[in-house]
C-alpha positions, 0 to 999 in steps of 0.5 A: 582272600581267606586272610582278608575275610578274617581281617574283615570279620575281626574288624566287625567283631571289634564293633559287634557281638553278633555278625551276619554273613550272607553268601549270596553266591554260594562261594564261600562255604569252605572258607566259613568252615575252615575259618578260625576266630578265637572266642567266636561261635560259628553257626550256619542257618538251615531252617534253625532260625528260632533255635539260633535266636534262642541260643544267641539271645537266651542261652549265651547272651554275652557270647560272640557269634558268626551267623552264616547264611548260604544263598540269597537273603530271604525277603524281610517279612520271611526273615526271622532274624531280622531284628537281631540282624538290624541290631548287630553287624552284617558282613559281606565278602566281596571286594567292596564289602571287605574294604568297608569292613577293613575301614570299620565302615557300614554298608551304607557307604558301599556305593562310595567304595564301588564308585572309587574302586581305583582309590582302594586298590592301593594298600597304602591309601587304604591304610591312610584312610583307615586312620582318618575314617570314622564309622559315622562318616557321611558319603561326602565326608568320606570322599573329603578324606579320600581327597586328603589321602590323594593329596598326601595329607591328613588335613581338611579340604584346604590342605588338598588345595594347598597340595594342588597349588604346590604341584602346580608351582613346580609344574607337576600334576601328580596329585590331580591325576591321582584324584581323577584316576580315583574318580574323585575329579567331579567331587573335587570341583564341586567342593571347590564351588561349595568352599570357594565359589569357584565354577568353570566350564572346564575347571582346572587347577591352574584356572582355579589358581589364576581365579584365586589371585585375581579374586583376592586382589580384587577383594583386597581393593574392595571390589567384587572378586568372583569367589566367596569370602572363604577363598580370601580366608584360604588365600591369606592363610596359605600365603602366610604358611611358611611351608607354602612359601615357594609355591606362593612366590612362584605362582604370585610371580607368574600370575602378576604378568598374567593379570596385568597387575603392574599396569593396574597398579599404575592407576591406584593410589598407593594408600589403598594398597597398604594392606595388600601383599599378594604380589611383589609388584605391590611393594614396588608400587608402594616404594616408588610412590613413597620415594616420589612423595618424600622427595616432593615433600608431599607426605608427612613424616608421621604418615610415612612412618605409619605406612612403613610400619604397616608394610612390615606385615607384608609377605615381601617386607624382608626383600625390601626392608632396606628400601623401606628403612631408607625411605623412612629415615629420609622422611624423618630427616626432612622433618628434622631439617624443617624444625632445626634452628642452628643458632648458638651463642657460645662453644658450650651452648653449641656442644650442648645443643649438638648433644641434645638434638642436632646430632639426630640429623647426622644420625638420620643421614647415616641411617639413610645412606647405609640402608640406601647402599644396602638396598642396591637401588641406586637408580630408584633412590637417585632423586631422594639421595640427591635431595638428602645429600644436598640438604645435609651438606649445604643446609646442615653440615655447612651451615652448622659448622659455619655458625660454630666456627664463629665461636671457635675463632672468637675463643682464645683457647680451645675450651667449652667449659663447663663441658669437660675436656677429653684430657680430664677423662681419667680423672673425672670418669675413671678415678671416681670408681676407684675411689669407691673401690669399684672396678671399671672397664673402659671401651674406646672405639676409634672414631665412634662419633656422638650420634653413633654412641647415642644409638648405642645407648638405646641398644644398651638400655634395651637390654634387661638389667642394664642402665645407661646414660650419655654426656658429651666431652670436648675432644682434644684438638687436633681431633686425630687418633693419637692425641685422642687416645693419649687424652684418655689415659692418665696425664699431666703433660700431653704434647705432640712429638716435635717430629714428622710422626704426629705421635703424642707423648704423655708424661714423657712416655710415647703413647703409640701402641697398646704396650706403651698405653699399658705403661701410662695406664699403670702410672695413673693411680697408685696401687691399681692393677691395670691393663689394656687389650684389643677388642678383637682379642677380648672377643676371642677369649673363652669364659674362664679367660675373660673372667680371670681378666676381670678378676685380676685387674681393677682398670681395664682399657679395651681398644676397638677399631672398626669405623676409623680403620674402614673410613681412613682408607680411600678404597673403603671410606664409602663403607664407613656407615656399614662399619658403624652398624658392625661397630654397634653390634660388636660393642653390645657384644663386648658389653655382654661379655664384660658383664658376664665376667661380673663387670658391673661398671662400664664406660664407652667412649671414643678418641674423636668423631668425623665428618662424612659426605657420601658424594665425592667432594666438590672443589668448593669444599677444599680450602684455597689457602696455602700452608706456609710455615718455617717447618711442616712436620705433618699434614692431612686433610684436616690439620697441619702440624709444624713450627712457625706456621703462618696464619692464613684466611680460611685456616685457624692457627693454634699454639699448643697452649691455646689447644690446651697441650704442652710443647711448642708444636703449632696446629693449623685447622681448616675452618668449618668443613673444608679439606686441605688438598692432599694426594692419595688420601680419602676426602669423604671421611675425615677428622682432625678438625674442629667441627662439632661432629669431630670434636664432640666426644661421647661418654656412655656410662653403663651400669649392670643391675641385679634385678630385671628392669624391662617389661613388655607393653600391654595390649587391650581389646577395645570395646569387646563387651557383649558384641555381636558378629552379624556379617562375614567380617568384623573390625576390631581395634587393639590398644597399646596401653603405654608407649614403647621405650628401651625398657618397655619393649614391643609385644608380638601377638597372633590374633584370630577368632575361634570356636568354643572347641578351639577351631580357627574360624577366621583369618589369622594376623601376626601383630607387632605393638611397638608404637612409641607415640605419647598420644593414646590414639596413635597407639591403636591398631585396627584389624579386620577379620574375615570369617571362614565357612567353618563359622557357619557351624557356630551360628547362634553360638559364642565364639572367642577372639583370642590374642596369642603370644609365642613362647620363645622361639618355639612353635608354641603359643599361649593365650595372652587375652581374649574377648567373647562374641556372639555369632549371629549371622544372616547368611544373606549378608554374604550375597550381593543380591 
């Protein structure tokens, strides 16, 4: 007891020079007499008021005094020291007074302390409250802080509610039981009403939670919700708080069925749901509607892209990312197919038009299939998949290559001049660098067809200080690995071996395997230091090793094999598009690694492309022609090698010279996209034939620059001058000044409205500005902000709309742009009557 009195007095003297202690019960005289307070003079009142007053005010005006009165305090009219007592501190030694004294609070809050004595009996809670309490706290402010302590935090009322919701989600009632035990239950529900408009005959945390989800869902749809707009502001902030993710997901899942959300969504137009993400079922409903709309071709691709872009802000987007992506690519695919013209007048024009825009349909098909597979939602996507697959195979792949085959058949040799032939690669692409005494690295990715390389081009261009361009070559025929790889080496004489191996001989040297390719590469240009290695080996190298590799060689060939290795196996051919995605990642990694070794000039190419149909091949896709010849050396799905081969309907026969090869091995190629029947071989992923997808080979040239060449789009706040906020919400338009490109990259910002003191007084929005449209109007982004109750304190004042940008991957944000508004709200605007 004595220690607590001493601490209480010490706290009182921290604020006052003179402290009056009235011992009404006459119980603490001995404590007073034995009390030691350094620097404090103790005086007991005993009809000596005038002398005491003279002593403390005249004789020692700077001294500290403890004035002890034994017995009840006299009436104010008879209290000669009343003026001094009112001007300085008063100390009581009962339990409530001691608690107040320890907190540094005045006796005006004594009723609060007595009413919630259970709260103060915990030294831990008392210590926590001591950190929060201020000597100018009102009774309501102190109770709010007590609620925060009960909830295990030090935030405002919102943090209390967040804790109660978190407890509810894991089926515990620890915090609410403590609040009720401390006598704060009535105050809690009173504050629920004041903050969020929640009232109930028998209020409870779960009833509030259900009401919150119900009201916010209704308000999000523009309907009356039964709670105040402040409840929606709180709900959005809580939902977007990553620390509350587990609680939000659990309660959202539970209350979706309680509120019959799935049934209600069946009556809604999905367009009215685009900004809502309070229940996972909302995303499901939107996805189902988009799938149906895209399948029925009733939704424009631009609208679909815009809606999907908006859904990126959804809480559940990552869970449904692949479905959204698949739908978006399907919509783009349909739009591209509606505009495509597959006509051509020559082989050269066919290659040019394929490399110019037709490849995009292959790319969209690949991206659709990849994300559809990854989503794992085969039933949901079945109708859309069937539509895309049929359209791709019958209206594009078959029609395009039937049209192309007309010119293939008419050409006496395999040539599409002025498109360069693949076998000229070393002379036309590698040698020019060496003639300028520049080192060159060549990455050859097996079966990386043109459309995959075009996506790689965009990824590389998006890197800082990298420039890249792409052009097509006409691949060697047949389009298989051994011949394609041989054609990329220095060569004068390329011939297919006259045996059953399908091996290729370059200038009398076998080109099979890395060691043989190294030998052929060394014969290319006199004096060049050359080498060849596997991409996997390069990726495993330490920094000193790959820097030494580049230092010691002038020409480096790197062989990468993931697409072909996956697609060529029947067991894995259905994962070829997944392999294409991994290929893109690995090639970017290789580019960065070689650039880190000071390789400024890079070439990325392939040995051949491929055709792929995800659905099992129909009988009609197999050639009905018999392969007949004197000697059949080798055959697969797309070509036959032999001697004395007989021309057949549906097969195109090439002598070696007609295929621009040396030797006398003959080649049979099934026309268009037809396959030959072959036991034990995959049929969906094939190459070796003469289709555009197989034969148009990419060459990507990459140059590393010395200076930065990327920027980030600029964002402006439209019409932000001299605006007045007169309601509980405000709509603001943001404008992205230029389209996003590979070199002008997207900007991510956080937006909110703040008081002059920097306190957030609205909901907060995470915004991504990555619009690629050339139309300025399509780069506008409208956002609606809801003001919180905290905005009431700023009425009549200037407030700030602030765009903030995250610093790297940290939790820190800095101001990017701001606009000032006058807040002039009429509070009746918040009511419906």
